C-alpha positions as CSV (number, residue, x, y, z in Angstrom):
1,M,-11.2,15.5,16.7
2,N,-10.2,15.0,13.1
3,T,-7.9,11.9,12.8
4,S,-7.2,12.4,9.1
5,I,-4.2,14.2,7.6
6,V,-5.6,14.1,4.1
7,N,-9.2,14.8,3.1
8,I,-10.0,14.6,-0.7
9,E,-13.5,15.4,-1.8
10,N,-14.9,15.0,-5.4
11,L,-11.5,15.2,-6.9
12,S,-11.6,15.3,-10.7
13,H,-9.0,16.1,-13.4
14,R,-9.0,16.0,-17.2
15,Y,-6.4,16.3,-19.8
16,S,-8.0,18.0,-22.8
17,K,-11.4,16.3,-23.1
18,A,-10.6,13.0,-21.3
19,W,-11.1,12.7,-17.6
20,A,-8.1,11.0,-15.9
21,I,-9.9,10.8,-12.5
22,R,-13.5,11.5,-11.6
23,D,-15.1,12.2,-8.2
24,I,-12.3,10.7,-6.0
25,N,-13.1,10.8,-2.3
26,L,-10.7,9.5,0.3
27,E,-9.2,10.1,3.7
28,I,-5.8,9.2,5.0
29,R,-5.1,8.8,8.7
30,Q,-2.6,10.8,10.6
31,K,-0.4,7.7,11.3
32,G,0.3,4.5,9.6
33,V,1.1,3.3,6.1
34,T,-1.6,3.4,3.3
35,G,-1.1,1.4,0.1
36,F,-2.2,3.1,-3.1
37,L,-2.9,0.6,-5.9
38,G,-4.0,1.0,-9.5
39,S,-3.0,-0.5,-12.8
40,N,-1.3,1.5,-15.5
41,G,-3.5,4.4,-16.7
42,A,-5.8,4.1,-13.7
43,G,-5.3,7.7,-12.6
44,K,-2.9,6.9,-9.7
45,S,-0.1,9.2,-10.8
46,T,-2.5,12.0,-11.5
47,T,-4.0,11.7,-8.0
48,M,-0.6,11.6,-6.4
49,N,0.7,14.6,-8.4
50,I,-2.4,16.6,-7.3
51,L,-2.0,15.5,-3.7
52,C,1.7,16.7,-3.7
53,G,0.9,20.0,-5.3
54,V,2.6,19.2,-8.6
55,L,-0.6,19.5,-10.6
56,N,-3.7,21.7,-10.1
57,Q,-7.0,19.7,-10.2
58,T,-9.8,20.5,-12.6
59,E,-12.4,20.1,-9.8
60,G,-12.6,19.1,-6.2
61,E,-10.8,19.9,-2.9
62,V,-7.7,18.6,-1.3
63,L,-7.0,19.4,2.4
64,I,-3.7,18.6,4.0
65,D,-4.0,18.8,7.8
66,G,-7.1,21.0,7.2
67,I,-5.2,23.4,4.8
68,D,-6.6,23.8,1.3
69,L,-3.8,22.8,-1.0
70,R,-5.0,25.0,-3.8
71,K,-5.7,28.1,-1.8
72,Q,-2.7,27.9,0.5
73,P,-0.2,25.8,-1.4
74,L,2.9,26.9,0.5
75,E,1.5,26.1,3.9
76,A,0.0,22.8,2.8
77,K,3.2,21.7,1.1
78,K,5.1,22.2,4.3
79,Q,3.3,19.2,5.6
80,I,4.2,17.0,2.6
81,G,7.3,15.0,1.8
82,F,7.5,13.4,-1.6
83,L,9.7,10.7,-3.2
84,P,8.7,10.3,-6.8
85,Q,9.4,7.1,-8.7
86,N,12.6,8.5,-10.1
87,A,14.3,9.9,-7.0
88,P,15.4,13.6,-7.5
89,L,19.0,12.9,-6.5
90,Y,22.0,15.0,-7.5
91,L,24.5,12.3,-8.1
92,D,27.6,14.5,-8.1
93,L,26.9,15.8,-4.6
94,T,27.7,14.1,-1.3
95,V,24.9,12.9,0.9
96,D,25.5,15.9,3.2
97,E,25.6,18.4,0.4
98,Y,22.4,17.1,-1.1
99,L,20.5,17.0,2.1
100,R,21.6,20.5,3.0
101,H,20.3,21.7,-0.3
102,C,17.0,19.9,0.4
103,A,16.8,21.5,3.8
104,Y,17.1,25.0,2.3
105,M,14.5,24.1,-0.3
106,R,12.2,23.1,2.6
107,L,12.7,26.5,4.3
108,I,14.3,25.0,7.4
109,P,15.9,27.8,9.4
110,D,19.7,27.9,9.1
111,N,20.3,27.2,12.8
112,K,18.2,24.0,12.6
113,I,19.6,22.5,9.3
114,K,22.5,20.6,10.8
115,A,20.2,18.9,13.4
116,A,17.5,18.1,10.7
117,M,20.1,16.6,8.4
118,Q,21.5,14.4,11.2
119,E,18.1,13.2,12.3
120,A,17.1,12.3,8.8
121,K,20.4,10.5,8.1
122,E,20.2,8.5,11.3
123,R,16.5,7.6,10.7
124,C,17.3,6.4,7.2
125,G,20.6,4.6,8.1
126,V,22.9,6.7,5.9
127,A,24.8,8.7,8.5
128,H,28.0,6.7,7.8
129,F,27.8,7.8,4.2
130,S,27.6,11.6,4.9
131,K,30.7,12.5,2.8
132,R,30.2,9.9,0.1
133,L,29.1,10.9,-3.4
134,I,25.6,9.8,-4.1
135,K,26.6,8.2,-7.4
136,N,28.8,5.8,-5.5
137,L,26.0,4.5,-3.3
138,S,24.1,1.2,-4.0
139,G,20.6,1.3,-5.2
140,G,19.2,0.6,-1.8
141,Y,21.1,3.5,-0.1
142,K,20.2,5.9,-2.9
143,Q,16.6,5.1,-2.1
144,R,17.3,5.8,1.6
145,V,18.8,9.2,0.7
146,G,15.7,9.8,-1.3
147,I,13.5,9.0,1.7
148,A,15.7,11.2,3.9
149,Q,15.0,14.2,1.7
150,A,11.3,13.5,2.0
151,I,11.3,13.5,5.8
152,I,14.0,16.1,6.6
153,H,11.4,18.8,7.4
154,K,9.3,16.4,9.5
155,P,6.2,16.5,7.3
156,K,2.9,15.0,8.6
157,L,2.4,13.2,5.2
158,V,5.1,11.3,3.3
159,V,4.2,10.2,-0.2
160,L,6.4,7.4,-1.7
161,D,5.9,6.4,-5.3
162,E,7.3,2.9,-6.0
163,P,10.1,3.2,-3.4
164,T,11.3,-0.4,-3.8
165,N,11.4,-0.4,-7.6
166,G,14.6,-1.9,-8.9
167,L,15.9,-3.1,-5.6
168,D,17.1,-6.6,-4.7
169,P,15.3,-8.7,-2.1
170,N,17.5,-7.6,0.8
171,Q,17.2,-3.9,-0.1
172,I,13.5,-4.3,-0.5
173,A,13.2,-5.7,3.0
174,E,15.4,-2.9,4.5
175,V,13.3,-0.2,2.8
176,R,10.1,-1.9,3.8
177,N,11.1,-1.8,7.4
178,L,12.1,1.8,7.1
179,I,8.7,2.7,5.7
180,K,7.0,0.9,8.6
181,E,9.1,2.8,11.1
182,I,8.3,6.2,9.5
183,G,4.6,5.2,9.6
184,E,4.7,4.9,13.4
185,D,4.6,8.6,13.9
186,R,3.3,10.1,10.7
187,S,1.2,9.2,7.7
188,V,2.8,7.4,4.7
189,L,1.1,7.0,1.3
190,F,2.9,4.1,-0.4
191,S,2.4,3.4,-4.1
192,S,3.5,0.1,-5.5
193,H,2.6,-2.3,-8.3
194,I,3.9,-5.2,-6.3
195,L,0.9,-6.5,-4.4
196,A,2.9,-8.6,-1.9
197,E,4.9,-5.4,-1.0
198,V,1.7,-3.6,-0.2
199,Q,0.3,-6.5,1.8
200,A,3.6,-6.7,3.8
201,T,4.0,-3.0,4.4
202,C,0.6,-1.3,4.7
203,D,-2.2,-1.0,7.2
204,T,-4.9,0.2,4.8
205,I,-5.3,0.1,1.1
206,K,-6.8,2.5,-1.4
207,M,-7.3,1.4,-5.0
208,I,-8.2,3.5,-8.0
209,E,-9.2,2.1,-11.4
210,H,-10.5,3.8,-14.6
211,G,-10.2,7.1,-12.7
212,E,-12.5,6.0,-9.9
213,M,-12.0,4.7,-6.4
214,V,-12.9,1.0,-6.3
215,F,-11.6,0.0,-2.9
216,S,-10.9,1.6,0.5
217,G,-10.3,-0.5,3.6
218,T,-7.9,-2.5,5.7
219,V,-5.4,-5.1,4.3
220,D,-7.6,-7.8,5.8
221,D,-10.6,-6.4,4.0
222,F,-8.7,-6.5,0.8
223,N,-7.5,-10.0,1.3
224,N,-11.0,-11.2,2.0
225,Y,-12.7,-9.1,-0.8
226,I,-13.5,-12.3,-2.6
227,A,-15.1,-14.8,-0.3
228,P,-13.5,-18.2,-0.1
229,S,-15.1,-20.9,-2.2
230,S,-13.0,-23.9,-1.4
231,M,-11.3,-25.6,1.5
232,L,-8.6,-28.2,2.1
233,L,-9.5,-31.0,4.5
234,F,-7.1,-33.4,6.1
235,L,-9.0,-36.5,7.3
236,E,-7.7,-39.7,8.9
237,N,-10.7,-41.6,7.7
238,L,-11.4,-40.2,4.2
239,P,-15.1,-40.8,3.3
240,P,-16.3,-41.6,-0.3
241,L,-16.6,-38.4,-2.4
242,T,-20.3,-39.1,-2.8
243,E,-20.7,-38.6,0.9
244,L,-19.0,-35.2,0.8
245,L,-21.0,-34.2,-2.3
246,A,-24.2,-35.0,-0.5
247,I,-23.5,-32.2,2.1
248,E,-25.6,-29.1,1.5
249,G,-23.6,-26.4,-0.1
250,V,-20.8,-28.6,-1.4
251,T,-20.5,-28.4,-5.2
252,Q,-17.3,-30.4,-5.9
253,A,-14.8,-32.7,-4.1
254,K,-11.4,-33.9,-5.3
255,V,-9.0,-36.2,-3.6
256,L,-5.5,-34.7,-3.5
257,G,-3.7,-37.4,-1.5
258,R,-4.3,-40.3,0.9
259,N,-5.8,-38.1,3.6
260,K,-6.3,-34.8,1.7
261,V,-9.3,-33.5,-0.2
262,R,-10.3,-30.2,-1.7
263,V,-14.0,-29.3,-1.3
264,S,-15.6,-26.5,-3.3
265,F,-18.7,-24.9,-2.0
266,D,-21.2,-22.2,-2.9
267,T,-22.3,-19.3,-0.6
268,A,-23.9,-21.6,2.0
269,P,-23.2,-20.0,5.4
270,A,-21.0,-21.6,8.1
271,I,-19.8,-24.3,5.8
272,A,-16.6,-24.8,7.8
273,E,-18.5,-25.3,11.0
274,K,-20.9,-27.7,9.3
275,M,-17.9,-29.7,8.0
276,I,-16.4,-30.0,11.5
277,E,-19.7,-31.1,13.0
278,I,-20.3,-33.7,10.4
279,S,-16.8,-35.0,10.7
280,V,-17.2,-35.6,14.4
281,Q,-20.6,-37.2,13.9
282,R,-19.3,-39.6,11.2
283,G,-15.9,-40.4,12.6
284,W,-13.8,-38.9,9.8
285,R,-11.3,-37.7,12.4
286,L,-10.6,-34.2,10.9
287,Q,-7.0,-33.1,11.5
288,E,-6.9,-29.8,9.7
289,L,-9.2,-27.5,7.7
290,H,-7.9,-24.6,5.6
291,L,-10.2,-22.1,3.8
292,E,-8.5,-21.2,0.5
293,R,-8.4,-17.4,0.0
294,S,-8.1,-15.9,-3.5
295,S,-4.7,-14.7,-4.5
296,L,-3.8,-11.0,-4.4
297,E,-3.6,-11.0,-8.1
298,E,-7.2,-12.4,-8.4
299,I,-8.5,-9.8,-6.1
300,F,-6.7,-7.0,-8.0
301,A,-8.1,-8.3,-11.3
302,K,-11.6,-8.5,-9.9
303,L,-11.4,-4.9,-8.6
304,S,-9.8,-3.7,-11.9
305,N,-12.9,-4.9,-13.8
306,K,-15.4,-3.7,-11.2
307,I,-16.5,-0.6,-13.1
308,K,-15.8,-1.5,-16.7
């Protein structure tokens, strides 16, 4: 049984003579939120435009729920909902007028439009603004209306390009929770340049750089892409630094406070377990030990330079 809603094989596209993306291969699961990362010019927008049927690829194959997007574009696009970075809102329409228009565009039968509109509005928390002009809504509610148009036809894949861009912290939290809810029963591809947003919202991450896929895995895999190389120790009986430096694998030690020390180490295996064992043997009375992970920005930078 195929558990993927999107299957992309050897996807390549070029503008004139320059390749924007080259041999992209990826799968996206039927449910959950997938983060799509990439720096400016990485090929992220090109990939998303091809995935949503806005652009025809030069080479490769895109299957949406097993349907070839190039050979059967209408059938494949029925399974896709798309919110571009600049939401395609008609500001002089009311929420109801706009969503009714979107329902027609999505070929929803006339006798099912009212129910589809109501369900999308309730799901996105805009039902109480049905008669309000879109131009009079706050930025957060405009984004909610944009998401409502992307899910009104109940697609199996929802593609959201920078959906929290320009929102205040409260609005970001609201939209983030909405995206998570949508991902409970369908697949969401969520593009953002804010790494913390991807970490907080997504289950898996795909990252493209210089037109090639450089990472595909879970959020935990991404967070641990760079192995820890330092730890913080809280010791009641802090030993001399020379004693710490004599431990195999330890490369540096620095006192940060009366009972706190940072220890740097190389790739020696099981260094944390070794430190706990030695602490017990020598009576250091270890209270806490924290491995220091690399920041998201450091991981992103390392992946960005992976294929230069």
